[in-house]
C-alpha positions in Angstrom: -0.6 12.5 7.5 2.4 12.9 5.4 3.2 12.6 1.5 6.0 11.7 -0.6 7.3 8.8 -3.2 7.0 5.6 -2.2 10.0 3.4 -3.7 8.9 0.0 -4.9 11.2 -3.1 -3.8 9.1 -6.0 -5.2 6.1 -6.7 -6.9 4.7 -10.0 -7.2 1.5 -11.5 -8.6 0.2 -13.9 -6.1 -2.2 -15.6 -7.8 -4.3 -14.4 -11.7 -4.7 -10.7 -11.3 -4.0 -10.4 -7.8 -0.4 -8.8 -6.7 1.4 -7.7 -3.5 3.8 -4.9 -3.8 6.2 -3.9 -1.2 7.4 -0.2 -0.5 10.1 2.1 0.3 8.9 5.1 2.2 9.5 5.6 5.9 7.8 8.8 6.3 4.7 7.0 5.0 4.8 4.0 7.7 5.9 5.8 10.5 2.8 5.9 13.2 0.8 3.3 10.8 -1.7 1.1 12.8 -3.5 -1.6 11.9 -7.0 -0.5 9.7 -5.5 2.6 8.2 -4.5 3.3 4.2 -2.3 5.2 2.2 -4.0 7.2 -1.2 -2.0 6.1 -4.1 -1.7 8.6 -7.2 -1.9 5.2 -10.0 -0.7 7.6 -13.1 2.8 9.2 -14.5 1.6 12.3 -15.0 -1.4 12.8 -12.6 -4.3 13.4 -14.8 -5.2 10.1 -15.9 -6.9 8.2 -14.0 -7.5 11.7 -11.8 -8.6 10.7 -8.1 -5.9 8.7 -6.4 -6.9 4.9 -5.3 -7.2 4.0 -1.2 -5.1 0.8 -0.1 -5.0 -0.5 3.5 -1.6 -1.3 4.4 -1.2 -4.9 4.0 2.0 -5.8 5.7 4.7 -4.2 7.8 8.5 -5.6 8.0 11.7 -4.8 8.7 14.0 -5.2 6.2 17.3 -3.5 4.9 17.7 -1.2 7.8 14.1 0.3 7.9 10.8 -0.3 7.8 8.6 -1.1 4.7 5.1 -1.7 4.0 3.0 -4.1 1.0 -0.3 -3.5 -0.7 -2.3 -6.2 -1.2 -4.7 -5.4 -4.8 -6.6 -7.4 -7.5 -6.3 -5.9 -10.7 -9.5 -4.5 -11.5 -9.1 -1.2 -13.5 -6.8 1.8 -14.9 -5.4 2.6 -11.5 -4.9 -1.1 -9.9 -3.1 -2.0 -13.8 -1.1 0.5 -13.7 0.4 -0.3 -10.5 0.7 -3.9 -10.9 2.9 -2.7 -13.7 5.3 -1.4 -11.4 9.1 -2.5 -11.4 11.8 -2.2 -8.1 13.0 0.8 -8.1 9.9 3.0 -9.9 8.8 5.7 -7.6 5.0 5.8 -7.1 3.2 9.3 -5.1 1.1 8.5 -2.1 -0.4 10.1 1.3 -1.0 8.5 4.4 -1.7 7.0 6.8 -5.0 8.2 6.9 -8.2 7.0 9.1 -8.6 5.7 12.1 -6.5 2.5 13.0 -7.3 0.1 16.1 -5.4 -1.8 19.0 -5.2 -5.7 18.2 -5.0 -7.4 21.9 -2.3 -9.7 21.9 -4.4 -12.1 23.4 -6.5 -12.3 20.6 -6.2 -15.3 18.3 -8.2 -16.3 14.9 -8.9 -12.8 14.0 -11.2 -12.4 10.9 -10.9 -8.8 9.3 -12.9 -7.9 5.9 -12.6 -4.9 3.8 -13.8 -3.8 0.4 -14.6 -0.6 -1.8 
């Protein structure tokens, strides 16, 4: 597990109250596997909301000579509302990757993954 600031690359509302946010933080994506997650501190001052939020890695991509990662989430409370308002260039404190990942068989097709909190 590593910790640090991730820089927002882009933040897009895909449909009402659902966002896809891309981040640049090579140290937080190194060694990440499907099924793992990051803890995101969704606050400016570190106190409100007090606890970090868990977000699964949604996608990884190579861009601008680095590996970037995306989080996909719905704005349902103070933490996700704060995250949904981040702009490119903003920095967000995170730590991860956490959890036990899994391997996806390259021969597998039609995969369905379900998650929730």
